[in-house]
N, C-alpha and C positions, 0 to 999 in steps of 0.2 A: 816222713815216717822212717827213713833209713836210720836216723840217729836213734830213734826209739828201738828199732830192731837190733842194732849193733850193741846198744847199751844193755838191753835186757838179756840178749844172748850171752854177752860177755860175763854178766853177773852169774848167769846160770852155769856157764862152763867153769868159771872160777870156783864157784861153790862146789861143783861136782869134782873138780880136780883136787880141792882141798880134802874131800872125803877119801878119794883113792890114794892120795899121796900121804895122808896122815891117818893112821889107824885109830887115833884117839877120837872118840865121839863124846867126850865129856870135857868140854873146854870151859874155862873160866871167863867171866865178863872181861877181864883184862885182855884176853886173847881175841875177843870178837868185837868189843866196842872200839870203833875207829878203824876196824878192819874191813876194807871194801869187799872182801870175799864173803862177808856175812851181812847181806842187806837185811834191813829190819822193817817192820810194819806194825801198825796198831790193829788189833783184832777184837771185835765183839761179834759173837755169832747169833745175836738175837734176830729172829726172822718175823716176829709178830709185833703188834702195836703196844705190847706190854712185856716187861721183863718177868712178869709172872708166868709167861709161857716160855719156859726154859728149853733151849735146844737140847736134843738128846745126844748121847755120846756118839751115836752113829752119824748124826748130822754134823757134829763137831769134827768127826773124822773126815767127812767130805771136805770140809773147809780146810783142814790141815793139809790134806793131799793136794788141794788146789794151790795153796800158798807155797808148799814145798816144790811143786812143779814149776812155779814162777822163779824159784831160786831163793826165796826167803828162808832164813834159818833162825831168825830171832823175831819175837813179837812181844808187844806189851798189852796187858789187859788189866782191869781193876774191878773193884766192887766185890768184896768177899762176904757180903750179907746174902748173896744168892749162890746157888751151887755151881754156876757156870764155870768159874775159874777152876775149882777143884775137878769138875768133870772134864775140862780141857786138859788138865795135867794127866788125868786117867787115860784120856784118849791118846795123848802123845805116848805114854808108856806102853799102851797096848799095841800101837803101831810099831814102836821100836822093838817090841818083843817079836813081832811078826816079820819085821824087815830091819836087818842090822844096818842098812845103809841110810835109814831115816834119821835125820839130825834136826833138832829144833830146841831152842832155848827160850826162856820166858823172863820178861821183866814184870813182876807181879806188883800191882798197885794196891795200896791200902788207902781207902777213902778216909779223909780227915775233914771234920766240919766243926763249926762252932755250936755252942749251946743253943737250943731252940732253933736249929737250922730249918729252913724251908717253912717258917711260920711268918706271920706279919711282923714279928719283933725278934729277929735273931740277935743273940747276945755275942758280939764278936770278941769281946775281951775275956770270954770264958769258952772252954772247949766242951764238946759233947764227950765227956770222959769215957762213959760206958761204951758208947758206940765206937769211938776211936780205939779204945782198948781191945774191943772185939776184933776189929779189922787187923790190928797189929798182931794180936794173938793168933789169928787165923793165918796171917802171912808167915809167921814163924813156924807154925805147925806144918804148913805146906812146904816151906823151904826145907824143913827137916825130913819130911817124908819123900820129897822129890828133889834131892840135892843134885841129881844129874840133869835136871830140867830148869828149876828155878835158880837163876844166877844173879838176879837183881831184885831188890825190894825198893819200890818207890813209895815214900811216905807222902801221901796226898796227891790229888790231881787238880791242879789249878786251885789249891786250897788257900793261897795267900794273896791272890790278885784282888784288888779292891772292887772291881766291877762284878765279882761273884758275890753280889750283895746278900744273897739268901743263906750263905754258909761260910764265908771266908774267915780265916783266923790269922792272927799275927804270927810272925816267924817263930816266936818262942815255943809254940806248941808243936810245930813240925820239928824244931830242933830237939825238943825233949824226947820225941819218939825216935829220931835218928840216933841220938846218943844211946838210947836204950838198946837199939839193935846193934850198934857198934860194940857195946859192952857185952852183949851175948856172943858176938864173934870173938872178942878178946878172951872170954871165959870158956870158949870151946863149945858153946851151945848151938852155934851156927858155924858153918864152914868159914874159915878165915878168908877165903877168896870170894865169898859172896859180897857183891857190891851193894851199897845203900845210897839212895839219892832221893830227890823229890822232883816230881814233874810239874813244872809251873810256867806261867806266862813270862815272857822276856822281862816285863816290868818288875815282876816279883824278884827276879834275880839281879836287880840293880841296874837294868838297862833302860829303865824309864825315869820317872820324875824322882826328885830327891826325897820325897816323903816315904819312899820305900827303903831308904838307906838307914840302917840302924845297927846297933851292936849285935843283936840277935841274928840278923841276916848275915852279918860278917862271920859270926861263929858257925852258922849253918853252912856257909860256903867252905869253911875249913873242915867241917865235920863229915860232909858227904864225900863219896868216892869219885863222883863226877857230877857235872851240872847237866840236868835234863830240862832244856828250855823249850817253850812252845812259841810259835810265831805263825800268825794267820793274816797275811795280806788280804785274803778273801774278805774277811769281816771288815777290814779297814778300808775297803773300797767304799764303804758307807761312813764309817766313823772317823776316818782320816784320809779322805780321798785325794790328797795333794799329788800323789804319784799316779793316780788313776784317770781322773777326768781329763778330757781333751780340751785344748784351747780353741780348736776349730776342727772341722772335718778336713783331714789331710788331702791335699791336692796331688794328683798324679800318683796315688798310692792305692793299691787294691785292699779289699777288706781283710784278706788273710794277713798281709804285711802289717796293717794297722793293729790287728788283734795280737799278732806276735810281739810287736813292740810294746803293747800294753802289758803283756804277760812278762816280758823281760823287766819292765819297770816294777812289776809286783815282786819278782824274785829279788831284784836289787834292793827293794824296800826291806824285805826280810833279812837279807844279808847285812844291811845296816843295823837292824835290831840285834842280829847275832853278834856283830862286832861291838855293839854297845855293851852287851852282857859280858863278852870276853874281856873288854877293857876294864870293867868294874871288878869282875871276878879276879883278874890277874893282879889288880892292885891289892887284893886281900891275900891271894894265894897264887903265885905265878905258875905253880905246877899243875893247877887244877884244869882238867880237860872239860871243854864245853861241847855238848852235842845237842841235836835237835830231837826232843822227846815227842813232838807232835807238830805236824803241819799238813795242810791238804787243801783241796778245792772241791766245791760242790758242783754237780752237773745239772741240778734242777732247783728252781726257787720261785715261789709265788710270794715271797716276802721282800725284804729290802734289797735283795741282791739279784732279782730277776727282771722280767720285762717291766719297763717303766720305772725300775729302780736303778741299781748301778750297772746292770747288764753283765754282771760278773759270772753268774751261774749258767754254764752250759757245758756240754760234753767236749766240744772242741777245745775250749779254754782249759778244761781239766786235763786233757791229753797233753797240751803244750806245757802246762805247769808241771805235770808229773815228769815229763822229759827233762825240762830245764833244771828243776830242783834235784832230780836224781843224778844228772850229769855233774852238777856242781859238787854235790856231797861226795860222789864217787871220786872226783878229781882231788878233793880236799881231805880225803880219808875221814869224813864226818859220818857218824852213824845218824841216820834220820829214820825215826819211827813214823813212816808215812801214814797219814790218817785218810782213809782206812781201807781195810781189805774188802769189806762188803757194806752195802747200804744197811742201815738199821732203822726201821720204821717206828720204833718206840721213842726215838729222840724228840720227835714232834708229832705225837700220836693223834692230835686233833686236826692236823693239816698234812694230808698225804704228800703235798708238794712243798712242804717246808724244807728249806735248804739243809737243815741238820740231818734230814733223813737220807741225803744223797751224796755223801762224801766218799762212798765206796768205789773201788775199782771194778766191782761187780754189782749188779742189781741183786735184789733179794732172790730172784728166780734163777740167778746164775748166769745172766748174760754178761759177757765181757765188754766193758766200755772201750772207747776209742783207743786209749794208749796200749791196749792189749790185743788189738785186732790182729796184728801180725803174728803174735804168739799163737792165736787160734789157727791162723793159716799154716803155721809151721808145725802144728800137731802137738804143741806142748800139753794141751788139755785132753788129748785123745783118751777115751775110756773113763774120764772123770765126769762126775755129775754133781749138781746141787739140787736137792729136793727131787731127785730122779730125773732132772732135766740135763741134757747134754750142754756143754759150754759152747754157746754160739755168740756171734757178734751182735751188739746193739745196732739199730738202724738197718739190720740185715747187711751190714758192711757197706752201706751206701754213703760215701763221703759227701756227696753233694747235698743229700738230705740233712746230714749232720751239720754241715756248714751253714745251711739255710737257717737253722735254729740258733745260730751264733750271731750276736749283734756287737757292734763296736761300742766302747764305753761312751757315756753321755758327755755332752759338751759342758764345760765348766760354766757355772752361772757367774757372770761378772757383776761385781758390786757397783752400784751407782755412786 
């Protein structure tokens, strides 16, 4: 736990020093992307099983103050068909007006999808023009209204990856909207220091199979201001478990050491994906920066990743993963929009224990998961609440109880 403490405290102190040493509270993306003094996170403030239950501005303020106390100064969010994103920007502005030391910047995502998305027969070679146009138009409007907060627009969220069967589009549609935004910048309709990207799976950025490689992708790489790639070893503990499953139960090694080695293998797996994207991107544009737009680990699963499955989902592993990926990104000056700040029960609304609901560093009720326990002890969250609840540790801070719920990865099934 010492590494977790030293890493988080150093981030907090560095972020605080950057405020007192620099009077500018309106930084461009160029100044904070790749800057380890500006740690980033993914944020969705939904607390109910449906996004129709929108969080109030006061609830969003609770979340913003919690993230700010941790040291986060940048977050990404998406989905402009609901008022959440705009209400979040309003909440940031209101806090800034009341507290001149409050600093927070946003990567605003515009959802992009194909025609007839989320039906039995999505048409991938056509886009949902009206829906996509609405998202882009809203992103532009909010970037114009909140230029001191919205510093990046991301066109699409995993919009190009082929396994997103129900809505994915080819790169040409993402490219069209990226060029549109870049033209608005060139014409002075958007700030020229606003950055434009797309947040997508590592395979979509050329790091996977050759069927993703095409002229439109190459032009997209040249057109964005940086690459925002997603990588999830957590899911690949099932879909590509070569790095995860054990050949045998290790001898003379305790449970914690075995799990730590498994988590190191998971992080190494993700770094290989990062390197594969960087290699392809730099063949197209050697100057283009690659950063991690999304990665994370779930603490609960009744699905493929839980008990009887890959044994990946538990809070001890989440804590180890968060520590390892944070340390590496900090040392490499990589921005990582860690997923995510809070659990979101709408993501798998029919299964309370579905893994998608449990990627947060906090529970819905505001309990701090294992990687944040020492921050609780150090008073980082004193006087802060979520839903009126004070910030307390999960498991009542009982490490032995937490470790009991963590299992080693399964033994590899040998082919006959």
